[in-house]
N, C-alpha and C positions, 0 to 999 in steps of 0.2 A: 120624857114625853112618850105618848102612846098613839097608836092608830087603831081604827076599828078593824075587827076581824069578821069576815062573813063565811058562812058554811055554804058550799056549793055542792049540789048533787053530782057526784062523779058519774052517774048514769047519763049525764048530759055533757060529754066532753067538750062540745063547742062552747058551752057556757063557762066551763072551767078555763078554756083557752082565752076567751075574751076577758074574764076577770083577772087572769094572770097577766095579760098584756097591760092592764091598767095598774096592777100591783107593782110590776117591774119598773114602770115609769114614775111611780109615786102618785099617780093621778087617782088611784082607787084604793080601797081597803086591802088589808092582807087577806089571803085566801086559804081556807081549809077545805080541800076536796074530801068529801066523805061519801062512802057507799050508802045509798038509801037515805041521804040527807033530805031535809025538806026546807028549802029556802034559807032563811037565816037562823033556823033552829036545828033540832035533831029529833029523830023519831023516838018514840017511847022505848025505854030499855037501853038507849044509847047515851053515853055520858054527855052531859051538856058541855058546850064549848064556851070558852071565855069570850067576852064581848070586845076586849081590847088586848093588844099585844105591844111589846116594845116598838118604838117608831121605825127601827131599821129592819124589822121582820116583814117579809113579803109573802112568805108561804109557811104554812104549818102542815106537817105530814104526820099522821098517826101511824106508828109502826105496826107491822102485821101481828106481832105477838106470837110468832111461831114457836118460840121457846120460853116465853115469859110474858109478864104484864106489858100491855101496849104503852108506848110513850108518845108524847107530842114533841116532835122535833121542829125547832124554829130555824128557818133559813132566810138569810137576807137576799135582797136582789143582787148584791155584789157577788155573793157566793154562787147563786144560780147562773149568773151570766159568766162568771169565771169558769164554771163547769162547762158551759156551752162553748166558750172560747177554747178551752183546753181540748175538748172533744173534737172540735172542728180542726184544730191544729194537728191532731193525731190521725184523723181519718179523712180529712178534706172537708170541703163545704164551707170554706171561708169567704168565697166570693158572694157578695150580697145579692139576694134575689135568685139564687141558683139552687141551693140545696133544698130538697123537699123530703119530708118525713111522713111515714105511714104509722099512725097510732094503732097498735094492736094489743096494748096493755091497759089495765084499768087506770083511769085518770086520778085515782087517789093513791096510786102506787108511785114511788119516786121515779122509777124508770119511765112510767107513763107520763108523769108531769114533765120530765126532761125532754121527751119528744115534743111537747108543746112549747117549752122554753126555747129549745133549739130552733124550732120553726120561727118563733118570734124574733130570736137573735138573727136568723138568716133573712128575715123579711119575707117569708113565704107562708102560704097557707098549708096546714097539715091535711092529709087525707085521713079520715077517721073511720076505722072499722067499727061497726055497731057493737056496743057492749053485749056480753053474753057468751054463749058457748063458742069456742074458737073453731072456725071453719076454714080449712086450708083453701078451699075453692073460693070462698068469699075474700080471703086475704089476697090471693093472686088477682082476683077481679079488681079489688081496690088498688093494688099495685099498678095495674094498667092505667090508672088515672094520674099517676105521678108523671106529669108531662114536663120532665126536667132531665138535664144531663147528669145530675147527681141525685141518687136515690138512697134513702136510708130507712132503717126501722130498728126497733128494739124488741127482743123476744126473750122469753124464758125457755130453758131447754126442752120442756115438754111440747111447746109450740113448734120448735125447730124439728123435733122428732116427728110430729104429725105432718108437718109440711113435707119432710123428706119421704115419709111413708106414702103420702098421697101422690107426690110427684113421681116417685119410683113406680108406683102402681100404674099411673097413667102412662109412663114411658114404656112399661112392659106391654101396653096395648098399642104402642106406636104413636102416642100423643106426647110430644116433647114440650108443649106449651107452658106447663107449670114450671118445668126445669128452666126453660128459657127466661121466664119471668123472674124466678128467684136469682138466676145468675146475673141479671141486670142491676141488682142492688150493688152499690159501691161498697156498702158494709151493712151487715146484719149484726147488731150488738147483742151478745148472748150473756145474760147475767141473771141475778136473782137467786141462783143456787149453783152448785158445782156442775160444770160441763164435763160429762163423762168422756174419757178418751175415745171410746168406740163411736159415740155420737159425733164427736169432733171430726174423726177420720171420715165418717160417712158424708158429712157436709163438705169437707174439703175434696173428697173424691168425686162428689157430685158437681164440683166447680163453683160452689158458693163462697162468697167472700164474708167469712164470719170473723168476729172479733170477740174474744172472751173477756168479759169485763168483771171487775171486782170493786165493790164499794158498798155504801149503805146510805140510808137517809141522812145520817150524821155527816156524810162526806159529800152531800149534794148528789148522790147517786154514784155510778161507776166512775172511778178516778184512776184506775189501774187497768190498762189494756194489754192483754196477752202478757201479763206479768210486769209491764213497764209503766211506772207512774206517768201520767200525762201532764202537760203544762209545767207548772212549778210545784206540783205535788211531790212530796217526798215520803218514802216508806222506810221503816226500820223495824227491827224486832228487839224487844226488851224483855229479857228472861223468857224468850220464846213467844211472847205476845206481840202481835202485829200492831204497829202504831202508824198513823198517817197524819201529815200536816199539809198546809197549803191554804190558799184563799177560798177553797171550796167548802171549808168546814162550817158546820151549823153554829148558830149562836149558843145552842144548848137545848135544854128541855124546858117546857113550860109547866107551871103548876096550874091548878084549877082556876086561879084568878087571872091567868094570862101573863104573869111575871115569870122571869127565869127562875126555875127551881134550882137553887144554888147547890144543895146537897147532891141531888141526882146529877147535875151538870158537872160538878167538880169531881165526881166519881169516874167520869168518862173522859173529860177534857182536862188537860194540865199543860203547864208551860215548863220548858226546860231550855236554858241558855237563850231566853228571849223568843223561843219558837213555841207556838201553840200546837199541841198534839191531841189527836183523838185515839184513845186506847180502845181498840176493837175487841170483840169477843173471840177472835180467831188466833190460832197458833200458826206460826210460819217462820220463814227465814228470808233474808235478803242477801244475795250474793255480792261479790266484789263489783259487779257491773250494775248494781242497783235493781236487779230483777227480783221480784217478789214471788215466793212460792208459799201458798197457803196449804197447810196440812190438815186442818180440822178446827173444830170449835173447842175453845178452852173450857166451856161449860158442858161439853158433851163427853165427859170422862166419868166412868163409874169405878167403884172399888169392888172387885169381885174376888172373894176369898183372900182379901188383903192385897191384891194386885190391882194396879191402875190399868184400865182398859179404855182405849179411845174407841167410842162407837163409830166415829167417822172413819177410822182405819178399818174397822170390821166391815163397814158399809162399802168401802172402796173395793175390798177383796170380794165380797158377795156380789157386787154389781158386775164383776167380770164374768160371772157365770151366765150363759145364755138364758134369757127369760127373766133374769133378775136385774136388768139394767136400771129399773126404776124402783128397786127394793129400798126399803127404809129400815134402819136398825135402831131400835129404841131399847131403853132399860126396862127390865121386868124384875119384880121382886122375887127373892128366893130365900126360903127359910134357912137353907144350908150355906149359901155363898153371899147373902146380903142383896146383891143385884147381879143379874146376868144379861147378856145381850139377847135380844129377840128380833127375828127377821119378819117383817111384814111385806107382803107382795100381793099385787092384784093378779087375778087370773089363776091358772093352774100350770105353772112352769114345770118342766120335766126335771125335777131334782128333789131329793129327799133331804131331810134334816141331817142325816148321818153324812151325806156327801158335803154339805155346806160346812159342817163341823170339821171334817177332815181338811177341807180346803183352807179354812181360816186358821186352824191349829197349826198347819204346816208353815204358815207365814208369821203368825202373831203369837202363837203359844196357846197352851191349854185354856187359860183363863178367858181368852178372847173368843173361844169357840161358842157360837150361838146355842142357847139351850132350848129355843122354841122357834118354830116356823109357823106363822099364821097366814093363811090365805084369805084375802079380802076380795069381795066382788068388785069393789072400786076403791082406789086410793083416795082418802080425803085430802082435798087441796084447799089452800087459802085462795082468796081472790087474786093474789099476785101470781098464782100458779105454783107456788112452793108447796111441798108436802106439809100438811097440818100435823106436825109432830106431836103436839099435845093430844089432838084428837086420835091419832094413830096409836099413841101409847095407851090411851083409855080403851080403845077397841081391843088392843092386844091383851091388856090386863083382864078385860071381861071374858075374852075367849079362853084365856088360861085358867081363870077361876071357874069357868063353866065346864071345863074339860073333865 
C-alpha cells in the first residue's frame, strides 16, 4: 500500500509544521520539505519528487549532499516520535503542554524538522525564527516569546558561535540581556557538524546549557547526546565504522518512483542477530560504558605518497590554531603525491602555511602536513549551516590551478 507525498516549501515553516502534524497522525499525506519548493511540485532544475511513498512513511528528507550525491531518506511516524520521546527523556520536556521549542534551522533539514516534531509531541506551538540570514538579536527576541518553564532549541555550531560573539560583545558594553536569555534555555542542542572543544568551552563558561548531538537523517536526527545513545538507541563500532540501531532508524532510501531503493538501502542498513543497524559513514569507538567517540569520516581519507591521511584529523589540529577555528581541510590533487591536504579558511588569520605544516607534522607526520593554504572571503555553507565541502574543494582547486 502507498500514501500520497506532498512537497512543502521549507521557506514556510508553519506550513511544514501543519502538514507534519497531519502526517504523524495518519490524517494527511507524507511530507517532503524542500527549499524553494512550489506547492505540490518542484522548481525547474530540481529533481521531481515521487507522487506516492510506502504507507508507513510520514516524512522524506533530502540529504544535504555535503560529500556526495543527495539521497531521499524515508522516515516513519513511529521513528520520528521515538526520536522525540528519546530526546525528551534525555533532556526533559516530557510533561505535556510544557516544553516549547524555538526553530532556528531550515525546515527541510532533519534537525529543523525535529524541532517541529518535538513541538507536536509536546502539544505546544513552536516559535519560528524567520528563514534567512541568522541574526543573534532576532534569535534572542524570539526566545523571549517562549512563555514556558521549559525552553529548547537546536543549532549548528556556527550559529552558537555567532550567539556567543554577540552576547559577549553586548556584555562588554554592560548589557547582559542576551546572555540572560541564552542561559534560560534548558538545553541548546548542537549538531550537524563537529563541535570544536574551544567553542564548547566558551559556551559552558558563559553558563549555557548545551548538548552535543550526533546522528543523521537516517537516524531520525540526533540520537546520541554528549556521546551517550538516548532512549533505546545502541551504538557500536565494527572495523572502526560507527553503527547505530534503535526505533529511530529510517525505512531506507527512496528511488525516483517512491519505492524503497533496495540496493542503496541494503548498502547502508543491515541486520545482525535480529537487530537492524545503520552503517554510518563515520569512524569511531565505543567504550565499556557505551559512550561513543567519533573520530572522523570514513570517506574523508586520502592516500598521499602511499600513506593514508585522515583529513578530519588534520582539520582538528589546524582548528586549534587561533583564527582557524572554522577552517576546512580538503583534498587537493598533486602530481608528486597523488593527493595532499589543503586548508581553506575565511578572512586573513595570522598564520602562514609553514606554521600550519609544522603544527600538523609534529602530531600526524609528514604526509599529513597541508600543502596549500587558501584564504577565502567567505566560507561556502550549505543551507544546514555545514561547510559546503564540495564547493570548497572546487574553490581550492581553482585557486591552486590559477596560482
